[in-house]
N, CA, C and O atoms as a MOPAC input file, in Angstrom:
PM7 MOZYME 1SCF
protein

 N      7.01600 1    -1.77700 1   -23.28600 1
 C      6.17500 1    -1.11600 1   -22.30500 1
 C      6.29400 1    -1.85600 1   -20.98100 1
 O      6.10400 1    -3.07200 1   -20.93700 1
 N      6.60500 1    -1.14900 1   -19.90600 1
 C      6.81900 1    -1.77300 1   -18.61200 1
 C      5.57000 1    -1.94300 1   -17.76900 1
 O      5.63700 1    -2.51700 1   -16.68200 1
 N      4.41800 1    -1.45000 1   -18.25000 1
 C      3.20400 1    -1.50600 1   -17.43900 1
 C      2.78700 1    -2.93000 1   -17.08500 1
 O      2.53100 1    -3.19400 1   -15.91000 1
 N      2.70500 1    -3.86700 1   -18.03900 1
 C      2.29400 1    -5.22700 1   -17.65600 1
 C      3.27100 1    -5.89900 1   -16.69400 1
 O      2.86300 1    -6.60100 1   -15.76900 1
 N      4.55500 1    -5.67500 1   -16.92100 1
 C      5.54500 1    -6.29000 1   -16.03300 1
 C      5.43900 1    -5.72600 1   -14.62400 1
 O      5.52400 1    -6.47100 1   -13.64700 1
 N      5.25400 1    -4.41700 1   -14.51500 1
 C      5.14400 1    -3.81200 1   -13.18300 1
 C      3.84500 1    -4.22600 1   -12.50700 1
 O      3.81000 1    -4.38500 1   -11.28600 1
 N      2.78200 1    -4.40300 1   -13.27500 1
 C      1.51900 1    -4.87200 1   -12.69900 1
 C      1.68900 1    -6.26300 1   -12.10700 1
 O      1.23600 1    -6.53100 1   -10.99400 1
 N      2.35000 1    -7.15300 1   -12.86100 1
 C      2.59100 1    -8.51500 1   -12.34500 1
 C      3.48100 1    -8.47300 1   -11.11500 1
 O      3.22700 1    -9.18300 1   -10.14100 1
 N      4.52700 1    -7.64600 1   -11.15000 1
 C      5.44200 1    -7.55300 1   -10.01400 1
 C      4.72100 1    -7.03700 1    -8.77200 1
 O      4.97400 1    -7.50900 1    -7.66400 1
 N      3.82500 1    -6.07200 1    -8.95500 1
 C      3.08500 1    -5.52300 1    -7.81800 1
 C      2.22400 1    -6.58700 1    -7.16000 1
 O      2.15900 1    -6.66400 1    -5.93300 1
 N      1.56300 1    -7.41000 1    -7.96800 1
 C      0.70200 1    -8.47100 1    -7.42400 1
 C      1.53300 1    -9.51100 1    -6.68800 1
 O      1.13400 1    -9.98200 1    -5.62300 1
 N      2.67500 1    -9.87000 1    -7.24100 1
 C      3.54300 1   -10.87400 1    -6.61700 1
 C      4.18400 1   -10.32900 1    -5.35000 1
 O      4.31300 1   -11.05100 1    -4.36100 1
 N      4.58600 1    -9.06100 1    -5.36900 1
 C      5.32600 1    -8.49800 1    -4.23800 1
 C      4.43700 1    -8.02000 1    -3.09000 1
 O      4.92600 1    -7.85900 1    -1.97200 1
 N      3.15300 1    -7.79200 1    -3.33600 1
 C      2.27800 1    -7.30000 1    -2.26700 1
 C      2.28700 1    -8.21600 1    -1.04100 1
 O      2.46100 1    -7.71800 1     0.07100 1
 N      2.10700 1    -9.53100 1    -1.19500 1
 C      2.16100 1   -10.39600 1    -0.00800 1
 C      3.54100 1   -10.39900 1     0.66300 1
 O      3.64400 1   -10.49700 1     1.88600 1
 N      4.58500 1   -10.29200 1    -0.14300 1
 C      5.94500 1   -10.24000 1     0.41600 1
 C      6.11600 1    -8.97700 1     1.25500 1
 O      6.67100 1    -9.02200 1     2.35300 1
 N      5.63400 1    -7.85100 1     0.72800 1
 C      5.73500 1    -6.59100 1     1.46000 1
 C      4.92700 1    -6.63200 1     2.75400 1
 O      5.37900 1    -6.13500 1     3.78600 1
 N      3.72900 1    -7.22500 1     2.70200 1
 C      2.91600 1    -7.34700 1     3.91700 1
 C      3.65700 1    -8.14700 1     4.98500 1
 O      3.69800 1    -7.75400 1     6.15100 1
 N      4.24200 1    -9.27300 1     4.57500 1
 C      4.99100 1   -10.09600 1     5.52400 1
 C      6.21100 1    -9.37500 1     6.06500 1
 O      6.55900 1    -9.52900 1     7.23600 1
 N      6.86200 1    -8.59000 1     5.22200 1
 C      8.08000 1    -7.87700 1     5.64800 1
 C      7.80600 1    -6.86600 1     6.75000 1
 O      8.66400 1    -6.63100 1     7.60100 1
 N      6.61500 1    -6.26100 1     6.74600 1
 C      6.30700 1    -5.28900 1     7.79600 1
 C      5.58800 1    -5.91100 1     8.98400 1
 O      5.29700 1    -5.23000 1     9.96800 1
 N      5.29500 1    -7.23600 1     8.88900 1
 C      4.75800 1    -7.93200 1    10.04800 1
 C      3.33100 1    -8.41700 1     9.96000 1
 O      2.80700 1    -8.94700 1    10.94000 1
 N      2.67200 1    -8.25300 1     8.80300 1
 C      1.32000 1    -8.77500 1     8.62000 1
 C      1.44300 1   -10.17800 1     8.03600 1
 O      1.58400 1   -10.33400 1     6.82300 1
 N      1.39100 1   -11.20900 1     8.89500 1
 C      1.64300 1   -12.58400 1     8.46500 1
 C      0.37900 1   -13.43300 1     8.55000 1
 O     -0.62800 1   -13.02300 1     9.12700 1
 N      0.45400 1   -14.62700 1     7.96000 1
 C     -0.67700 1   -15.56600 1     8.00400 1
 C     -0.98900 1   -15.98600 1     9.43500 1
 O     -2.12900 1   -16.33400 1     9.74200 1
 N      0.00600 1   -15.95700 1    10.30800 1
 C     -0.19100 1   -16.33900 1    11.70900 1
 C     -0.65500 1   -15.16100 1    12.56700 1
 O     -0.88400 1   -15.32700 1    13.76500 1
 N     -0.79600 1   -13.98300 1    11.97600 1
 C     -1.19100 1   -12.78700 1    12.71800 1
 C     -0.09000 1   -11.73900 1    12.67000 1
 O      0.82500 1   -11.81400 1    11.85000 1
 N     -0.19200 1   -10.76800 1    13.55600 1
 C      0.79100 1    -9.69200 1    13.61300 1
 C      2.06800 1   -10.21700 1    14.27600 1
 O      2.02200 1   -10.78400 1    15.36700 1
 N      3.19800 1   -10.02300 1    13.60800 1
 C      4.48400 1   -10.47900 1    14.15100 1
 C      4.92600 1    -9.55500 1    15.28900 1
 O      4.84200 1    -8.33100 1    15.18400 1
 N      5.39500 1   -10.16500 1    16.37200 1
 C      5.86600 1    -9.39800 1    17.53100 1
 C      7.03800 1    -8.50600 1    17.13100 1
 O      7.85800 1    -8.88800 1    16.29500 1
 N      7.11400 1    -7.33500 1    17.71900 1
 C      8.19400 1    -6.37200 1    17.51600 1
 C      8.37000 1    -5.94200 1    16.05900 1
 O      9.47400 1    -5.58600 1    15.64700 1
 N      7.29500 1    -5.97300 1    15.28600 1
 C      7.35900 1    -5.56800 1    13.88800 1
 C      6.74200 1    -4.17800 1    13.72200 1
 O      6.15100 1    -3.62900 1    14.65100 1
 N      6.89200 1    -3.63100 1    12.53500 1
 C      6.24600 1    -2.35300 1    12.24000 1
 C      4.72900 1    -2.47800 1    12.39700 1
 O      4.07300 1    -1.55800 1    12.88500 1
 N      4.17900 1    -3.61900 1    11.98200 1
 C      2.74100 1    -3.84500 1    12.11500 1
 C      2.32000 1    -3.84200 1    13.58300 1
 O      1.26700 1    -3.30500 1    13.92500 1
 N      3.13200 1    -4.43300 1    14.44600 1
 C      2.82200 1    -4.44600 1    15.87800 1
 C      2.81200 1    -3.02200 1    16.43400 1
 O      1.97700 1    -2.68200 1    17.27300 1
 N      3.73900 1    -2.20100 1    15.96400 1
 C      3.76900 1    -0.80400 1    16.39500 1
 C      2.51700 1    -0.05500 1    15.96200 1
 O      1.97900 1     0.75300 1    16.71900 1
 N      2.05100 1    -0.32400 1    14.73800 1
 C      0.82100 1     0.31700 1    14.24800 1
 C     -0.38400 1    -0.13300 1    15.06700 1
 O     -1.26300 1     0.67000 1    15.37900 1
 N     -0.42300 1    -1.41300 1    15.41100 1
 C     -1.54600 1    -1.95100 1    16.17400 1
 C     -1.58000 1    -1.39900 1    17.59500 1
 O     -2.64900 1    -1.27800 1    18.19200 1
 N     -0.42300 1    -1.06700 1    18.13000 1
 C     -0.34600 1    -0.58600 1    19.51200 1
 C     -1.09600 1     0.72600 1    19.70600 1
 O     -1.52700 1     1.03900 1    20.81600 1
 N     -1.25400 1     1.49000 1    18.63500 1
 C     -1.93100 1     2.78600 1    18.75200 1
 C     -3.44800 1     2.66000 1    18.69500 1
 O     -4.15700 1     3.66000 1    18.81500 1
 N     -3.94400 1     1.45700 1    18.51600 1
 C     -5.38800 1     1.23400 1    18.42600 1
 C     -5.82800 1     1.27200 1    16.96600 1
 O     -5.38000 1     2.12300 1    16.19800 1
 N     -6.68900 1     0.36500 1    16.59500 1
 C     -7.10700 1     0.24500 1    15.20300 1
 C     -8.62000 1     0.20700 1    15.12500 1
 O     -9.26900 1    -0.54800 1    15.84800 1
 N     -9.17700 1     1.01900 1    14.25000 1
 C    -10.61500 1     1.02700 1    14.02900 1
 C    -10.98000 1    -0.02700 1    12.98500 1
 O    -10.21300 1    -0.29000 1    12.05800 1
 N    -12.14900 1    -0.62000 1    13.14500 1
 C    -12.63000 1    -1.58700 1    12.16100 1
 C    -12.72300 1    -0.90400 1    10.79800 1
 O    -13.22200 1     0.21700 1    10.69700 1
 N    -12.24800 1    -1.57100 1     9.76300 1
 C    -12.30300 1    -1.02800 1     8.41800 1
 C    -11.17300 1    -0.07300 1     8.06400 1
 O    -11.10700 1     0.41900 1     6.93800 1
 N    -10.28600 1     0.19200 1     9.01300 1
 C     -9.17100 1     1.09700 1     8.73600 1
 C     -8.13300 1     0.40300 1     7.85100 1
 O     -8.18700 1    -0.81000 1     7.65100 1
 N     -7.20100 1     1.17700 1     7.33100 1
 C     -6.15100 1     0.61800 1     6.48300 1
 C     -5.38500 1    -0.47800 1     7.20800 1
 O     -5.08400 1    -1.51300 1     6.61400 1
 N     -5.06600 1    -0.27000 1     8.47500 1
 C     -4.31400 1    -1.26900 1     9.24000 1
 C     -5.13700 1    -2.54800 1     9.38300 1
 O     -4.59100 1    -3.64500 1     9.26700 1
 N     -6.43700 1    -2.42300 1     9.63200 1
 C     -7.30000 1    -3.60600 1     9.75400 1
 C     -7.35800 1    -4.36400 1     8.42900 1
 O     -7.34400 1    -5.59500 1     8.42100 1
 N     -7.42300 1    -3.64300 1     7.31800 1
 C     -7.45500 1    -4.28500 1     5.99800 1
 C     -6.13300 1    -4.99700 1     5.73100 1
 O     -6.12600 1    -6.12000 1     5.22700 1
 N     -5.01000 1    -4.35200 1     6.06400 1
 C     -3.69700 1    -4.97600 1     5.87500 1
 C     -3.55600 1    -6.23000 1     6.73900 1
 O     -2.98400 1    -7.22800 1     6.30300 1
 N     -4.07500 1    -6.17300 1     7.95600 1
 C     -4.01900 1    -7.34400 1     8.82800 1
 C     -4.79700 1    -8.50400 1     8.20300 1
 O     -4.32500 1    -9.64100 1     8.20900 1
 N     -5.97000 1    -8.22400 1     7.67000 1
 C     -6.76900 1    -9.25900 1     7.01500 1
 C     -6.05200 1    -9.80700 1     5.78800 1
 O     -6.03800 1   -11.01800 1     5.56500 1
 N     -5.45900 1    -8.92700 1     4.99600 1
 C     -4.74400 1    -9.36600 1     3.79300 1
 C     -3.53700 1   -10.22100 1     4.15900 1
 O     -3.24000 1   -11.19900 1     3.47300 1
 N     -2.84400 1    -9.86300 1     5.22700 1
 C     -1.69900 1   -10.65500 1     5.67100 1
 C     -2.12000 1   -12.02900 1     6.14700 1
 O     -1.42900 1   -13.01900 1     5.90600 1
 N     -3.26300 1   -12.08800 1     6.82800 1
 C     -3.72500 1   -13.35800 1     7.38500 1
 C     -4.37500 1   -14.25800 1     6.33200 1
 O     -4.16400 1   -15.47100 1     6.34500 1
 N     -5.15200 1   -13.68700 1     5.43200 1
 C     -5.93300 1   -14.49500 1     4.49400 1
 C     -5.46600 1   -14.39800 1     3.05100 1
 O     -5.96700 1   -15.12700 1     2.19400 1
 N     -4.53000 1   -13.52400 1     2.76800 1
 C     -4.11600 1   -13.30100 1     1.38600 1
 C     -4.95400 1   -12.20400 1     0.75800 1
 O     -5.91400 1   -11.71800 1     1.35700 1
 N     -4.58500 1   -11.82200 1    -0.44200 1
 C     -5.29200 1   -10.74300 1    -1.12500 1
 C     -6.55200 1   -11.26900 1    -1.79600 1
 O     -6.53500 1   -12.31000 1    -2.45200 1
 N     -7.64000 1   -10.53700 1    -1.62400 1
 C     -8.88700 1   -10.87200 1    -2.31600 1
 C     -8.72900 1   -10.55800 1    -3.79800 1
 O     -7.82900 1    -9.81200 1    -4.18400 1
 N     -9.58600 1   -11.11600 1    -4.61600 1
 C     -9.52800 1   -10.86100 1    -6.05100 1
 C     -9.62300 1    -9.38800 1    -6.38400 1
 O     -8.89800 1    -8.89800 1    -7.25100 1
 N    -10.50600 1    -8.67700 1    -5.70800 1
 C    -10.66100 1    -7.24900 1    -5.97500 1
 C     -9.40700 1    -6.47600 1    -5.58300 1
 O     -9.01500 1    -5.53300 1    -6.27100 1
 N     -8.78100 1    -6.87300 1    -4.48400 1
 C     -7.55100 1    -6.21300 1    -4.04600 1
 C     -6.42700 1    -6.49500 1    -5.03000 1
 O     -5.63600 1    -5.60500 1    -5.34200 1
 N     -6.35200 1    -7.71700 1    -5.51700 1
 C     -5.34200 1    -8.07400 1    -6.51100 1
 C     -5.52100 1    -7.22200 1    -7.76500 1
 O     -4.53800 1    -6.77300 1    -8.35400 1
 N     -6.76300 1    -6.99900 1    -8.17400 1
 C     -7.03100 1    -6.18000 1    -9.35300 1
 C     -6.57700 1    -4.73800 1    -9.13100 1
 O     -6.00600 1    -4.12400 1   -10.03200 1
 N     -6.82400 1    -4.19700 1    -7.94600 1
 C     -6.39900 1    -2.82900 1    -7.64400 1
 C     -4.88000 1    -2.72700 1    -7.63800 1
 O     -4.31400 1    -1.79700 1    -8.21300 1
 N     -4.21900 1    -3.68300 1    -6.98900 1
 C     -2.75100 1    -3.68300 1    -6.93700 1
 C     -2.17200 1    -3.76100 1    -8.34700 1
 O     -1.22400 1    -3.04600 1    -8.67000 1
 N     -2.73700 1    -4.62600 1    -9.18700 1
 C     -2.26600 1    -4.75100 1   -10.56600 1
 C     -2.51100 1    -3.46800 1   -11.34200 1
 O     -1.65800 1    -3.04900 1   -12.12600 1
 N     -3.65100 1    -2.84300 1   -11.14000 1
 C     -3.96700 1    -1.58600 1   -11.82500 1
 C     -3.01500 1    -0.47400 1   -11.45300 1
 O     -2.54500 1     0.26500 1   -12.31700 1
 N     -2.73100 1    -0.35200 1   -10.17400 1
 C     -1.79400 1     0.67800 1    -9.71800 1
 C     -0.39500 1     0.37700 1   -10.24700 1
 O      0.29600 1     1.28200 1   -10.71500 1
 N      0.02400 1    -0.87500 1   -10.17900 1
 C      1.34100 1    -1.24600 1   -10.70700 1
 C      1.45300 1    -0.96200 1   -12.18800 1
 O      2.47600 1    -0.46100 1   -12.65400 1
 N      0.39500 1    -1.28200 1   -12.94100 1
 C      0.38600 1    -1.00900 1   -14.37100 1
 C      0.44200 1     0.47800 1   -14.66700 1
 O      1.15200 1     0.90700 1   -15.57600 1
 N     -0.30400 1     1.26600 1   -13.90200 1
 C     -0.30100 1     2.72200 1   -14.09900 1
 C      1.07300 1     3.30800 1   -13.81900 1
 O      1.54600 1     4.16900 1   -14.56100 1
 N      1.71400 1     2.85000 1   -12.75600 1
 C      3.06400 1     3.33800 1   -12.43200 1
 C      4.04200 1     2.95200 1   -13.53300 1
 O      4.89600 1     3.75200 1   -13.91600 1
 N      3.92000 1     1.72800 1   -14.04500 1
 C      4.78600 1     1.30000 1   -15.14400 1
 C      4.58700 1     2.13800 1   -16.39000 1
 O      5.55100 1     2.51300 1   -17.05700 1
 N      3.33200 1     2.43100 1   -16.70400 1
 C      3.01000 1     3.24500 1   -17.87200 1
 C      3.56600 1     4.65700 1   -17.71500 1
 O      4.18500 1     5.18800 1   -18.63600 1
 N      3.34500 1     5.26800 1   -16.54700 1
 C      3.85400 1     6.62100 1   -16.29900 1
 C      5.38100 1     6.65800 1   -16.33700 1
 O      5.97100 1     7.62100 1   -16.82900 1
 N      6.01700 1     5.61100 1   -15.82000 1
 C      7.47800 1     5.53000 1   -15.85400 1
 C      7.97800 1     5.46500 1   -17.29700 1
 O      8.96300 1     6.11400 1   -17.65100 1
 N      7.29500 1     4.67800 1   -18.12300 1
 C      7.68200 1     4.55900 1   -19.53700 1
 C      7.53300 1     5.89400 1   -20.25900 1
 O      8.38300 1     6.26000 1   -21.07000 1
 N      6.46200 1     6.61900 1   -19.97000 1
 C      6.23500 1     7.93400 1   -20.59200 1
 C      7.32700 1     8.91600 1   -20.15200 1
 O      7.90200 1     9.62800 1   -20.97500 1
 N      7.60200 1     8.94300 1   -18.84200 1
 C      8.61300 1     9.86000 1   -18.31500 1
 C      9.99800 1     9.54800 1   -18.89000 1
 O     10.76500 1    10.45700 1   -19.20900 1
 N     10.30400 1     8.27600 1   -19.01600 1
 C     11.59000 1     7.87200 1   -19.56700 1
 C     11.70800 1     8.30300 1   -21.03900 1
 O     12.77100 1     8.73800 1   -21.48300 1
 N     10.62000 1     8.17900 1   -21.77500 1
 C     10.63300 1     8.56700 1   -23.18800 1
 C     10.82600 1    10.07500 1   -23.36300 1
 O     11.37500 1    10.52300 1   -24.37000 1
 N     10.37600 1    10.84800 1   -22.38500 1
 C     10.49800 1    12.30000 1   -22.47300 1
 C     11.88400 1    12.81700 1   -22.09800 1
 O     12.25000 1    13.94500 1   -22.42800 1
 N     12.64200 1    11.98100 1   -21.40800 1
 C     13.96700 1    12.43100 1   -20.92900 1
 C     15.00500 1    12.32500 1   -22.01300 1
 O     16.16800 1    12.65900 1   -21.78900 1

């Protein structure tokens, strides 16, 4: 079953993905996708604001649980779909 492995991978890769688009511990990286999103204006509590916080401070425990849950669900659905093919 790939669900546990995908859940772990999702938790490990989330910070990497945030950094890749420009949400870093030092703030928004210049000339990044994140900088482009910020240029349009960001409301408090919006997805971009949450991503900026996660990039700067890391993922909260609750966020880690959600990421793992989604990763596990995708792994489970992938395993089911593969078995049906």
